[in-house]
Z-matrix of the N, CA and C atoms (Angstrom, degrees):
N
C 1 1.533
C 2 1.482 1 107.54
N 3 1.316 2 115.18 1 134.72
C 4 1.471 3 122.24 2 178.80
C 5 1.518 4 107.90 3 -126.76
N 6 1.345 5 116.36 4 122.53
C 7 1.478 6 122.85 5 175.61
C 8 1.516 7 111.72 6 56.39
N 9 1.344 8 119.35 7 29.86
C 10 1.423 9 119.88 8 174.90
C 11 1.551 10 113.51 9 96.07
N 12 1.340 11 116.04 10 -1.00
C 13 1.446 12 118.20 11 -174.63
C 14 1.540 13 110.64 12 -118.41
N 15 1.328 14 117.37 13 140.01
C 16 1.454 15 122.16 14 165.85
C 17 1.517 16 106.26 15 -94.22
N 18 1.304 17 115.78 16 118.61
C 19 1.473 18 119.85 17 -170.61
C 20 1.514 19 110.98 18 -82.14
N 21 1.356 20 114.50 19 165.44
C 22 1.464 21 123.55 20 -179.43
C 23 1.541 22 110.61 21 56.75
N 24 1.306 23 112.73 22 53.21
C 25 1.498 24 116.85 23 179.89
C 26 1.536 25 108.39 24 -151.60
N 27 1.325 26 115.07 25 176.87
C 28 1.389 27 119.29 26 174.90
C 29 1.530 28 111.19 27 -90.51
N 30 1.313 29 114.00 28 138.80
C 31 1.493 30 118.90 29 176.00
C 32 1.487 31 111.51 30 -116.79
N 33 1.337 32 117.93 31 146.18
C 34 1.426 33 122.02 32 175.31
C 35 1.576 34 107.87 33 -98.29
N 36 1.328 35 116.17 34 121.79
C 37 1.416 36 121.13 35 -171.09
C 38 1.542 37 110.57 36 -131.26
N 39 1.330 38 117.09 37 133.23
C 40 1.412 39 121.76 38 170.78
C 41 1.538 40 109.93 39 -90.22
N 42 1.334 41 116.33 40 116.91
C 43 1.455 42 119.71 41 -174.66
C 44 1.501 43 112.61 42 -78.22
N 45 1.318 44 116.86 43 126.43
C 46 1.465 45 123.18 44 179.15
C 47 1.476 46 114.96 45 -110.37
N 48 1.306 47 118.28 46 -27.64
C 49 1.472 48 121.14 47 -178.61
C 50 1.533 49 111.58 48 -132.60
N 51 1.275 50 114.87 49 141.40
C 52 1.476 51 125.25 50 163.18
C 53 1.540 52 105.56 51 -137.00
N 54 1.325 53 114.23 52 61.89
C 55 1.443 54 119.19 53 -173.89
C 56 1.497 55 113.16 54 -83.01
N 57 1.304 56 117.98 55 157.01
C 58 1.477 57 123.82 56 -175.48
C 59 1.535 58 109.14 57 -71.05
N 60 1.342 59 114.40 58 135.43
C 61 1.462 60 120.29 59 177.65
C 62 1.517 61 110.81 60 -152.84
N 63 1.308 62 115.26 61 102.14
C 64 1.468 63 124.23 62 177.60
C 65 1.533 64 111.47 63 49.56
N 66 1.328 65 119.35 64 42.32
C 67 1.408 66 122.66 65 178.98
C 68 1.530 67 115.26 66 90.38
N 69 1.329 68 113.97 67 -11.68
C 70 1.469 69 121.43 68 179.93
C 71 1.555 70 108.09 69 -114.49
N 72 1.282 71 114.29 70 -149.51
C 73 1.478 72 121.33 71 -172.77
C 74 1.551 73 110.93 72 -131.80
N 75 1.337 74 115.59 73 142.96
C 76 1.462 75 122.05 74 165.49
C 77 1.528 76 105.81 75 -103.55
N 78 1.314 77 115.67 76 113.84
C 79 1.492 78 121.70 77 -172.24
C 80 1.517 79 107.65 78 -112.27
N 81 1.347 80 116.43 79 121.28
C 82 1.437 81 121.03 80 177.15
C 83 1.501 82 110.54 81 -140.46
N 84 1.314 83 115.94 82 157.18
C 85 1.476 84 120.07 83 -177.77
C 86 1.522 85 112.24 84 -166.64
N 87 1.274 86 115.47 85 -166.46
C 88 1.448 87 123.79 86 -172.84
C 89 1.580 88 109.99 87 -117.74
N 90 1.302 89 116.06 88 129.86
C 91 1.465 90 117.94 89 176.92
C 92 1.560 91 107.15 90 -65.21
N 93 1.313 92 113.74 91 123.16
C 94 1.485 93 120.50 92 -175.26
C 95 1.559 94 112.76 93 -59.39
N 96 1.322 95 115.20 94 -31.49
C 97 1.471 96 119.33 95 -175.77
C 98 1.534 97 113.42 96 -93.01
N 99 1.291 98 118.74 97 -36.70
C 100 1.456 99 123.59 98 -177.58
C 101 1.517 100 117.01 99 -100.02
N 102 1.335 101 115.51 100 -19.53
C 103 1.477 102 119.86 101 -174.33
C 104 1.526 103 115.36 102 75.41
N 105 1.360 104 117.27 103 8.66
C 106 1.457 105 118.92 104 -179.09
C 107 1.493 106 111.30 105 -87.73
N 108 1.333 107 113.31 106 154.64
C 109 1.491 108 122.13 107 176.13
C 110 1.528 109 110.63 108 -67.03
N 111 1.299 110 116.85 109 143.06
C 112 1.480 111 123.76 110 173.88
C 113 1.533 112 106.30 111 -141.29
N 114 1.377 113 114.74 112 133.10
C 115 1.479 114 121.20 113 171.59
C 116 1.470 115 105.71 114 -116.67
N 117 1.325 116 118.72 115 129.32
C 118 1.445 117 125.11 116 178.35
C 119 1.530 118 110.04 117 -87.32
N 120 1.333 119 116.20 118 126.80
C 121 1.467 120 121.52 119 172.76
C 122 1.476 121 110.91 120 -128.86
N 123 1.340 122 113.34 121 159.98
C 124 1.454 123 121.64 122 -177.44
C 125 1.542 124 110.63 123 -92.86
N 126 1.286 125 118.44 124 132.66
C 127 1.462 126 120.83 125 179.84
C 128 1.490 127 109.05 126 -67.38
N 129 1.364 128 115.86 127 134.56
C 130 1.463 129 120.06 128 -178.42
C 131 1.536 130 111.43 129 95.07
N 132 1.329 131 115.10 130 -2.56
C 133 1.484 132 117.59 131 176.98
C 134 1.513 133 112.80 132 95.24
N 135 1.314 134 115.87 133 172.37
C 136 1.425 135 119.94 134 -179.50
C 137 1.549 136 113.02 135 93.98
N 138 1.312 137 114.96 136 162.00
C 139 1.465 138 117.76 137 -176.52
C 140 1.532 139 109.89 138 -84.35
N 141 1.321 140 113.29 139 159.83
C 142 1.489 141 119.33 140 170.81
C 143 1.553 142 106.55 141 -66.55
N 144 1.320 143 115.08 142 130.40
C 145 1.470 144 119.76 143 179.75
C 146 1.518 145 111.03 144 -91.36
N 147 1.360 146 113.34 145 163.53
C 148 1.472 147 118.68 146 178.62
C 149 1.553 148 108.34 147 -64.25
N 150 1.319 149 116.95 148 -30.17
C 151 1.442 150 121.04 149 -176.78
C 152 1.527 151 111.49 150 -67.78
N 153 1.350 152 115.41 151 -34.41
C 154 1.473 153 120.31 152 177.42
C 155 1.527 154 110.55 153 -67.89
N 156 1.289 155 115.42 154 -37.87
C 157 1.507 156 119.45 155 -176.33
C 158 1.519 157 111.84 156 -84.93
N 159 1.324 158 117.68 157 50.66
C 160 1.407 159 124.05 158 174.15
C 161 1.544 160 113.71 159 -131.12
N 162 1.291 161 115.50 160 152.02
C 163 1.456 162 119.82 161 174.64
C 164 1.517 163 110.34 162 -83.25
N 165 1.310 164 119.38 163 174.80
C 166 1.404 165 123.35 164 -176.66
C 167 1.539 166 110.91 165 -63.77
N 168 1.313 167 118.87 166 -29.46
C 169 1.450 168 120.02 167 177.03
C 170 1.530 169 112.90 168 -81.87
N 171 1.374 170 116.32 169 7.90
C 172 1.475 171 124.93 170 177.17
C 173 1.514 172 113.45 171 76.14
N 174 1.360 173 118.75 172 1.51
C 175 1.422 174 119.29 173 172.17
C 176 1.569 175 110.63 174 -70.86
N 177 1.304 176 116.86 175 156.12
C 178 1.511 177 121.20 176 -169.24
C 179 1.538 178 109.21 177 -92.69
N 180 1.325 179 116.03 178 136.74
C 181 1.452 180 121.75 179 171.23
C 182 1.510 181 110.58 180 -62.50
N 183 1.316 182 116.84 181 127.57
C 184 1.473 183 121.45 182 -176.97
C 185 1.501 184 111.49 183 -109.00
N 186 1.362 185 113.61 184 165.68
C 187 1.489 186 121.70 185 175.16
C 188 1.562 187 108.84 186 -61.54
N 189 1.344 188 116.16 187 136.79
C 190 1.426 189 126.11 188 -176.75
C 191 1.504 190 114.99 189 71.17
N 192 1.299 191 117.23 190 11.57
C 193 1.485 192 122.59 191 166.18
C 194 1.530 193 106.54 192 -71.54
N 195 1.341 194 116.55 193 132.34
C 196 1.434 195 120.79 194 170.13
C 197 1.585 196 104.76 195 -94.00
N 198 1.300 197 117.20 196 117.94
C 199 1.456 198 118.89 197 -173.08
C 200 1.532 199 111.42 198 -121.74
N 201 1.291 200 116.56 199 161.24
C 202 1.459 201 122.11 200 173.72
C 203 1.564 202 105.25 201 -111.30
N 204 1.324 203 114.54 202 126.22
C 205 1.451 204 119.44 203 -174.61
C 206 1.546 205 110.17 204 -136.85
N 207 1.307 206 116.92 205 142.70
C 208 1.474 207 120.68 206 -178.48
C 209 1.550 208 107.90 207 -85.31
N 210 1.324 209 115.28 208 129.03
C 211 1.464 210 125.38 209 -177.88
C 212 1.539 211 109.23 210 -107.27
N 213 1.345 212 117.22 211 132.71
C 214 1.412 213 121.85 212 178.09
C 215 1.565 214 113.00 213 -90.58
N 216 1.291 215 116.48 214 -28.50
C 217 1.462 216 118.96 215 -179.33
C 218 1.536 217 110.38 216 160.58
N 219 1.354 218 114.44 217 -177.44
C 220 1.425 219 122.50 218 179.94
C 221 1.533 220 112.02 219 -70.75
N 222 1.340 221 118.14 220 139.86
C 223 1.431 222 123.16 221 170.70
C 224 1.542 223 107.02 222 -124.71
N 225 1.282 224 117.47 223 29.02
C 226 1.464 225 122.90 224 -174.30
C 227 1.524 226 112.09 225 -63.99
N 228 1.336 227 114.68 226 140.49
C 229 1.477 228 121.23 227 170.91
C 230 1.515 229 105.97 228 -124.15
N 231 1.319 230 116.78 229 165.80
C 232 1.529 231 118.10 230 178.08
C 233 1.508 232 111.93 231 -58.14
N 234 1.326 233 116.67 232 -30.99
C 235 1.494 234 119.81 233 -178.67
C 236 1.552 235 112.36 234 -87.09
N 237 1.322 236 114.73 235 -35.83
C 238 1.465 237 120.39 236 179.29
C 239 1.520 238 110.96 237 -122.10
N 240 1.340 239 118.63 238 75.50
C 241 1.456 240 119.19 239 -178.92
C 242 1.497 241 114.08 240 -73.37
N 243 1.302 242 120.30 241 -4.56
C 244 1.444 243 122.22 242 -179.96
C 245 1.517 244 112.86 243 -85.57
N 246 1.311 245 119.35 244 -5.24
C 247 1.491 246 121.25 245 -173.38
C 248 1.504 247 114.16 246 -70.04
N 249 1.340 248 115.49 247 136.26
C 250 1.460 249 121.24 248 170.35
C 251 1.526 250 109.21 249 -135.42
N 252 1.388 251 113.67 250 151.31
C 253 1.467 252 118.34 251 179.19
C 254 1.502 253 110.36 252 -82.47
N 255 1.334 254 116.96 253 129.61
C 256 1.455 255 123.00 254 175.22
C 257 1.530 256 107.94 255 -90.41
N 258 1.354 257 114.62 256 140.99
C 259 1.461 258 118.89 257 175.16
C 260 1.515 259 107.78 258 -84.50
N 261 1.335 260 116.01 259 106.22
C 262 1.481 261 120.98 260 -172.41
C 263 1.526 262 111.00 261 -80.63
N 264 1.349 263 118.07 262 -1.55
C 265 1.475 264 119.11 263 -179.08
C 266 1.555 265 109.12 264 -88.85
N 267 1.324 266 117.35 265 -6.20
C 268 1.441 267 120.13 266 -177.39
C 269 1.532 268 111.40 267 -118.68
N 270 1.333 269 117.26 268 143.88
C 271 1.418 270 120.07 269 -177.59
C 272 1.528 271 109.94 270 -73.31
N 273 1.307 272 115.19 271 146.23
C 274 1.468 273 122.08 272 170.78
C 275 1.539 274 108.12 273 -72.64
N 276 1.315 275 117.57 274 144.14
C 277 1.449 276 119.77 275 -178.79
C 278 1.528 277 108.83 276 -117.06
N 279 1.295 278 116.99 277 138.06
C 280 1.447 279 124.28 278 179.80
C 281 1.552 280 107.81 279 -83.89
N 282 1.326 281 117.37 280 130.68
C 283 1.465 282 123.55 281 174.45
C 284 1.527 283 110.60 282 -101.45
N 285 1.289 284 115.50 283 -57.36
C 286 1.464 285 121.06 284 177.39
C 287 1.501 286 111.75 285 -171.79
N 288 1.294 287 118.01 286 166.57
C 289 1.444 288 125.12 287 172.38
C 290 1.479 289 107.90 288 -91.01
N 291 1.346 290 116.51 289 139.45
C 292 1.453 291 120.48 290 177.22
C 293 1.495 292 109.29 291 -118.08
N 294 1.312 293 117.01 292 161.93
C 295 1.491 294 121.70 293 174.85
C 296 1.485 295 109.80 294 -95.46
N 297 1.322 296 118.51 295 166.05
C 298 1.446 297 121.62 296 178.09
C 299 1.550 298 108.92 297 -64.18
N 300 1.353 299 116.48 298 -37.20
C 301 1.435 300 120.39 299 176.73
C 302 1.543 301 113.02 300 -59.70
N 303 1.331 302 115.13 301 -42.91
C 304 1.452 303 119.78 302 176.74
C 305 1.542 304 112.55 303 -65.31
N 306 1.313 305 116.41 304 -37.10
C 307 1.454 306 120.19 305 176.28
C 308 1.508 307 110.92 306 -62.19
N 309 1.319 308 117.86 307 -43.24
C 310 1.463 309 122.69 308 -175.96
C 311 1.536 310 111.45 309 -71.52
N 312 1.305 311 117.20 310 -13.91
C 313 1.475 312 119.08 311 170.80
C 314 1.485 313 111.62 312 -77.74
N 315 1.358 314 116.16 313 -27.45
C 316 1.464 315 121.59 314 178.95
C 317 1.503 316 113.09 315 -86.76
N 318 1.337 317 115.32 316 -41.57
C 319 1.451 318 122.64 317 179.65
C 320 1.538 319 108.61 318 -133.24
N 321 1.325 320 117.20 319 102.91
C 322 1.434 321 121.85 320 -175.53
C 323 1.537 322 111.21 321 -66.92
N 324 1.326 323 117.31 322 159.30
C 325 1.416 324 120.84 323 172.05
C 326 1.530 325 110.59 324 -57.59
N 327 1.307 326 117.02 325 139.74
C 328 1.465 327 118.58 326 -176.01
C 329 1.517 328 109.26 327 -92.35
N 330 1.325 329 116.76 328 151.26
C 331 1.404 330 123.86 329 -176.13
C 332 1.566 331 108.31 330 -126.45
N 333 1.300 332 115.59 331 94.81
C 334 1.437 333 121.20 332 178.46
C 335 1.501 334 110.84 333 -108.78
N 336 1.294 335 118.24 334 159.43
C 337 1.467 336 122.42 335 177.58
C 338 1.522 337 110.09 336 -64.62
N 339 1.383 338 114.67 337 -44.45
C 340 1.438 339 120.92 338 177.80
C 341 1.518 340 108.20 339 -133.02
N 342 1.302 341 117.15 340 174.85
C 343 1.483 342 121.71 341 178.59
C 344 1.523 343 108.58 342 -89.34
N 345 1.327 344 115.36 343 115.01
C 346 1.476 345 123.14 344 177.13
C 347 1.531 346 112.13 345 47.21
N 348 1.324 347 114.09 346 53.04
C 349 1.444 348 120.45 347 167.10
C 350 1.464 349 119.52 348 94.43
N 351 1.347 350 120.30 349 -18.73
C 352 1.434 351 121.39 350 177.45
C 353 1.509 352 110.78 351 -157.39
N 354 1.318 353 116.41 352 179.26
C 355 1.464 354 121.68 353 -176.71
C 356 1.505 355 111.40 354 -101.10
N 357 1.326 356 119.13 355 25.43
C 358 1.440 357 123.23 356 -179.63
C 359 1.576 358 107.42 357 -115.57
N 360 1.359 359 113.02 358 173.37
C 361 1.472 360 117.65 359 172.66
C 362 1.527 361 112.63 360 -88.26
N 363 1.341 362 117.68 361 3.72
C 364 1.426 363 121.52 362 -178.14
C 365 1.509 364 110.56 363 -145.86
N 366 1.404 365 116.48 364 147.64
C 367 1.443 366 120.11 365 176.73
C 368 1.502 367 107.41 366 -111.52
N 369 1.333 368 116.89 367 114.27
C 370 1.511 369 119.97 368 -175.29
C 371 1.479 370 112.51 369 -102.14
N 372 1.334 371 119.32 370 -10.67
C 373 1.448 372 121.01 371 -179.67
C 374 1.505 373 107.55 372 -154.92
N 375 1.360 374 113.61 373 162.62
C 376 1.495 375 121.37 374 179.18
C 377 1.509 376 114.13 375 55.54
N 378 1.296 377 118.23 376 35.07
C 379 1.456 378 122.87 377 -178.44
C 380 1.505 379 112.57 378 -59.36
N 381 1.312 380 116.55 379 -37.00
C 382 1.477 381 121.43 380 -176.86
C 383 1.539 382 111.25 381 -69.08
N 384 1.289 383 117.96 382 -15.11
C 385 1.518 384 119.39 383 -176.94
C 386 1.525 385 109.53 384 -83.24
N 387 1.324 386 119.21 385 -12.83
C 388 1.479 387 120.97 386 -177.68
C 389 1.550 388 108.57 387 -66.89
N 390 1.315 389 116.72 388 -50.19
C 391 1.475 390 120.66 389 173.23
C 392 1.540 391 114.82 390 86.24
N 393 1.335 392 117.92 391 -3.93
C 394 1.462 393 122.10 392 175.25
C 395 1.515 394 108.07 393 -157.39
N 396 1.317 395 114.94 394 163.25
C 397 1.479 396 116.25 395 -176.95
C 398 1.560 397 113.70 396 -128.14
N 399 1.364 398 115.12 397 8.85
C 400 1.464 399 119.77 398 179.08
C 401 1.535 400 108.86 399 -136.36
N 402 1.339 401 113.74 400 138.98
C 403 1.444 402 119.08 401 175.13
C 404 1.537 403 110.39 402 -139.29
N 405 1.316 404 116.95 403 146.64
C 406 1.473 405 125.43 404 174.50
C 407 1.476 406 108.51 405 -114.51
N 408 1.319 407 118.27 406 107.22
C 409 1.471 408 120.43 407 -173.58
C 410 1.510 409 112.14 408 -134.70
N 411 1.332 410 115.22 409 155.57
C 412 1.477 411 121.67 410 173.59
C 413 1.537 412 107.27 411 -100.88
N 414 1.338 413 116.51 412 133.35
C 415 1.469 414 123.05 413 -177.95
C 416 1.470 415 108.68 414 -129.18
N 417 1.359 416 114.51 415 164.65
C 418 1.470 417 122.14 416 -179.35
C 419 1.530 418 110.30 417 -119.85
N 420 1.325 419 116.31 418 166.71
C 421 1.427 420 123.55 419 176.49
C 422 1.502 421 114.54 420 47.54
N 423 1.315 422 118.32 421 39.90
C 424 1.469 423 122.97 422 179.97
C 425 1.507 424 109.21 423 -75.01
N 426 1.412 425 112.99 424 129.63
C 427 1.470 426 120.49 425 -178.80
C 428 1.495 427 108.95 426 -135.89
N 429 1.300 428 117.34 427 131.96
C 430 1.462 429 124.72 428 -178.94
C 431 1.540 430 109.99 429 -91.21
N 432 1.346 431 115.52 430 143.68
C 433 1.431 432 121.01 431 178.47
C 434 1.538 433 109.45 432 -134.72
N 435 1.314 434 116.15 433 150.31
C 436 1.447 435 120.96 434 169.79
C 437 1.495 436 110.71 435 -102.15
N 438 1.335 437 116.72 436 126.28
C 439 1.459 438 123.10 437 -176.15
C 440 1.522 439 108.73 438 -124.79
N 441 1.326 440 118.43 439 135.30
C 442 1.458 441 119.83 440 178.39
C 443 1.563 442 109.61 441 -78.49
N 444 1.331 443 116.31 442 122.51
C 445 1.439 444 122.69 443 -179.20
C 446 1.517 445 111.45 444 -80.68
N 447 1.317 446 116.42 445 170.31
C 448 1.494 447 121.94 446 179.94
C 449 1.515 448 110.21 447 -63.51
N 450 1.304 449 118.30 448 -25.30
C 451 1.480 450 120.06 449 -178.64
C 452 1.524 451 113.19 450 -84.96
N 453 1.318 452 117.44 451 3.51
C 454 1.458 453 121.84 452 178.46
C 455 1.504 454 114.40 453 87.97
N 456 1.317 455 117.90 454 3.40
C 457 1.443 456 121.27 455 178.21
C 458 1.551 457 111.42 456 -109.15
N 459 1.331 458 113.95 457 147.95
C 460 1.465 459 117.72 458 178.63
C 461 1.511 460 111.66 459 -71.56
N 462 1.330 461 115.13 460 138.75
C 463 1.479 462 122.43 461 173.06
C 464 1.513 463 111.58 462 -114.93
N 465 1.274 464 118.45 463 151.79
C 466 1.500 465 121.68 464 176.86
C 467 1.478 466 110.89 465 -93.64
N 468 1.291 467 118.33 466 127.75
C 469 1.490 468 124.44 467 175.88
C 470 1.513 469 108.62 468 -119.90
N 471 1.371 470 114.11 469 157.45
C 472 1.479 471 121.17 470 -177.87
C 473 1.493 472 109.28 471 -128.32
N 474 1.316 473 116.18 472 131.07
C 475 1.519 474 122.14 473 168.03
C 476 1.544 475 106.93 474 -105.89
N 477 1.314 476 117.03 475 144.71
C 478 1.469 477 118.17 476 175.94
C 479 1.564 478 109.58 477 -162.15
N 480 1.285 479 114.27 478 172.14
C 481 1.483 480 121.48 479 175.08
C 482 1.509 481 108.41 480 -117.34
N 483 1.377 482 112.35 481 131.59
C 484 1.513 483 119.11 482 177.75
C 485 1.499 484 104.85 483 -137.51
N 486 1.346 485 115.55 484 127.11
C 487 1.469 486 124.48 485 179.20
C 488 1.573 487 108.66 486 49.85
N 489 1.291 488 114.85 487 46.63
C 490 1.456 489 124.80 488 177.83
C 491 1.504 490 114.38 489 62.67
N 492 1.312 491 118.28 490 17.57
C 493 1.473 492 122.40 491 175.09
C 494 1.510 493 108.41 492 -111.60
N 495 1.330 494 115.08 493 139.92
C 496 1.486 495 121.20 494 -179.54
C 497 1.507 496 109.48 495 -92.33
N 498 1.304 497 114.14 496 130.73
C 499 1.499 498 122.05 497 175.81
C 500 1.494 499 109.65 498 -114.82
N 501 1.306 500 115.60 499 129.15
C 502 1.464 501 119.94 500 -173.33
C 503 1.519 502 110.96 501 -123.65
N 504 1.313 503 115.61 502 141.81
C 505 1.432 504 123.27 503 170.00
C 506 1.552 505 115.55 504 66.70
N 507 1.301 506 116.61 505 35.40
C 508 1.473 507 118.17 506 179.15
C 509 1.523 508 109.47 507 -84.18
N 510 1.376 509 115.48 508 126.84
C 511 1.456 510 121.28 509 -177.04
C 512 1.546 511 111.77 510 -62.81
N 513 1.324 512 115.43 511 138.03
C 514 1.459 513 120.42 512 178.62
C 515 1.540 514 107.59 513 -105.39
N 516 1.309 515 117.53 514 122.55
C 517 1.431 516 123.97 515 178.62
C 518 1.564 517 113.36 516 -110.08
N 519 1.338 518 113.12 517 6.20
C 520 1.462 519 119.05 518 173.55
C 521 1.495 520 108.37 519 -77.05
N 522 1.381 521 119.90 520 113.79
C 523 1.451 522 120.00 521 -173.16
C 524 1.518 523 113.15 522 -67.07
N 525 1.276 524 119.88 523 -13.21
C 526 1.514 525 122.07 524 177.35
C 527 1.497 526 108.88 525 -67.94
N 528 1.351 527 119.74 526 -13.51
C 529 1.490 528 120.89 527 -175.89
C 530 1.488 529 112.07 528 -123.65
N 531 1.362 530 117.16 529 25.34
C 532 1.476 531 118.68 530 178.66
C 533 1.524 532 109.49 531 -77.05
N 534 1.308 533 118.23 532 -31.54
C 535 1.462 534 121.56 533 -178.30
C 536 1.524 535 108.34 534 -108.89
N 537 1.321 536 117.55 535 102.33
C 538 1.421 537 121.85 536 -174.84
C 539 1.530 538 108.85 537 -145.59
N 540 1.350 539 118.11 538 162.40
C 541 1.442 540 120.84 539 173.43
C 542 1.532 541 109.46 540 -86.76
N 543 1.280 542 116.38 541 138.07
C 544 1.459 543 120.73 542 179.38
C 545 1.532 544 110.60 543 -57.21
N 546 1.282 545 116.75 544 131.04
C 547 1.472 546 121.46 545 -179.89
C 548 1.524 547 114.30 546 87.64
N 549 1.288 548 117.92 547 12.01
C 550 1.487 549 122.15 548 179.23
C 551 1.546 550 108.65 549 -62.26
N 552 1.304 551 114.95 550 122.44
C 553 1.454 552 120.50 551 -178.72
C 554 1.558 553 110.55 552 -95.55
N 555 1.308 554 115.74 553 127.81
C 556 1.458 555 121.27 554 -179.27
C 557 1.537 556 111.94 555 -107.06
N 558 1.320 557 115.48 556 -19.79
C 559 1.510 558 119.75 557 -179.25
C 560 1.493 559 112.58 558 72.97
N 561 1.357 560 115.80 559 -128.28
C 562 1.478 561 120.69 560 179.24
C 563 1.490 562 109.89 561 -87.50
N 564 1.341 563 116.95 562 123.01
C 565 1.451 564 122.08 563 177.64
C 566 1.540 565 110.47 564 -137.99
N 567 1.295 566 114.10 565 169.35
C 568 1.472 567 121.55 566 175.03
C 569 1.544 568 106.50 567 -109.03
N 570 1.339 569 116.79 568 132.18
C 571 1.461 570 121.10 569 -175.92
C 572 1.526 571 109.12 570 -121.08
N 573 1.356 572 111.55 571 148.48
C 574 1.466 573 117.45 572 159.51
C 575 1.540 574 107.80 573 -104.53
N 576 1.350 575 115.95 574 119.43
C 577 1.484 576 119.89 575 177.55
C 578 1.481 577 108.51 576 -105.32
N 579 1.321 578 115.54 577 140.22
C 580 1.471 579 121.24 578 -176.18
C 581 1.535 580 108.97 579 -134.79
N 582 1.302 581 115.49 580 153.56
C 583 1.498 582 121.59 581 168.61
C 584 1.520 583 110.41 582 -122.23
N 585 1.340 584 118.10 583 144.88
C 586 1.441 585 120.61 584 -179.43
C 587 1.541 586 113.12 585 -83.69
N 588 1.305 587 114.90 586 173.34
C 589 1.438 588 122.99 587 171.85
C 590 1.494 589 110.73 588 -140.21
N 591 1.356 590 114.54 589 82.85
C 592 1.480 591 119.06 590 -174.42
C 593 1.518 592 109.67 591 -144.63
N 594 1.284 593 116.78 592 172.35
C 595 1.470 594 122.85 593 -175.05
C 596 1.540 595 111.62 594 -63.69
N 597 1.345 596 118.54 595 -39.05
C 598 1.433 597 121.51 596 177.51
C 599 1.529 598 110.07 597 -56.59
N 600 1.332 599 115.23 598 -47.21
C 601 1.460 600 119.74 599 -177.05
C 602 1.535 601 113.60 600 -62.32
N 603 1.325 602 114.33 601 -36.12
C 604 1.485 603 119.29 602 -179.91
C 605 1.486 604 111.51 603 -63.21
N 606 1.355 605 118.32 604 -28.09
C 607 1.413 606 121.55 605 -179.45
C 608 1.522 607 112.77 606 -93.58
N 609 1.299 608 116.92 607 -43.26
C 610 1.485 609 122.02 608 -172.72
C 611 1.485 610 116.86 609 -100.73
N 612 1.334 611 116.94 610 -9.43
C 613 1.467 612 119.82 611 -177.70
C 614 1.526 613 108.92 612 111.46
N 615 1.313 614 113.95 613 153.63
C 616 1.532 615 120.15 614 -175.37
C 617 1.539 616 106.66 615 -96.15
N 618 1.321 617 113.31 616 96.61
C 619 1.472 618 121.02 617 -178.35
C 620 1.491 619 108.85 618 -77.68
N 621 1.347 620 115.43 619 131.09
C 622 1.461 621 120.14 620 -179.28
C 623 1.508 622 111.11 621 -79.32
N 624 1.336 623 116.98 622 145.72
C 625 1.455 624 122.61 623 -178.45
C 626 1.528 625 111.17 624 -120.59
N 627 1.346 626 117.31 625 137.73
C 628 1.467 627 120.44 626 170.34
C 629 1.525 628 103.38 627 -85.74
N 630 1.329 629 115.40 628 102.43
C 631 1.481 630 121.82 629 -173.82
C 632 1.505 631 112.32 630 -83.73
N 633 1.324 632 117.20 631 -22.62
C 634 1.460 633 121.77 632 176.24
C 635 1.495 634 111.62 633 -158.53
N 636 1.347 635 114.53 634 140.39
C 637 1.478 636 121.48 635 178.82
C 638 1.505 637 105.97 636 -118.31
N 639 1.329 638 116.99 637 123.96
C 640 1.447 639 122.15 638 173.91
C 641 1.513 640 107.52 639 -113.04
N 642 1.341 641 115.49 640 119.02
C 643 1.481 642 119.98 641 176.72
C 644 1.471 643 112.25 642 -70.27
């Protein structure tokens, strides 16, 4: 057993994110049995595709689906220790749908001093000291904004308060919130926050993403 996982086996995972990543998906969830974070990655690199996240009947894996998936082994990095390789040659199996309440019985809301290591929307130094790349937190005063990106397209950003600290301009990669009115107030919500591990981040800083918003 390595890092809590028995390798080359099927794992039962509650899916929490299918966030946008370079035209593909960043898929993360909670181990149904242990309550630990798991991020699914494809062996050989590249994003998880929509085609991978389908059942044998071609229906799409949804948020809060508890699935059974074949794992090839650890894909952990110092920044993303939660990563595991998914066996893309085998179909994902549906076990059942869970509620948010049931999820929180398996993996409780996390209580950190700050969000992923600091009180900013980006980590520019000491990235290896964070030790994890996913958090499930409850925040207050959440407000969505539309911001024009460098490519000429609008991006969704989120402001919120967590542990009495104000977080501004955090990018939203949850596709359910790509089309919103500027200034949309969500109030108290539960968020999955994620940080990437790629070449761009090594140069420009590790920008935090709101990978999922649960009202």
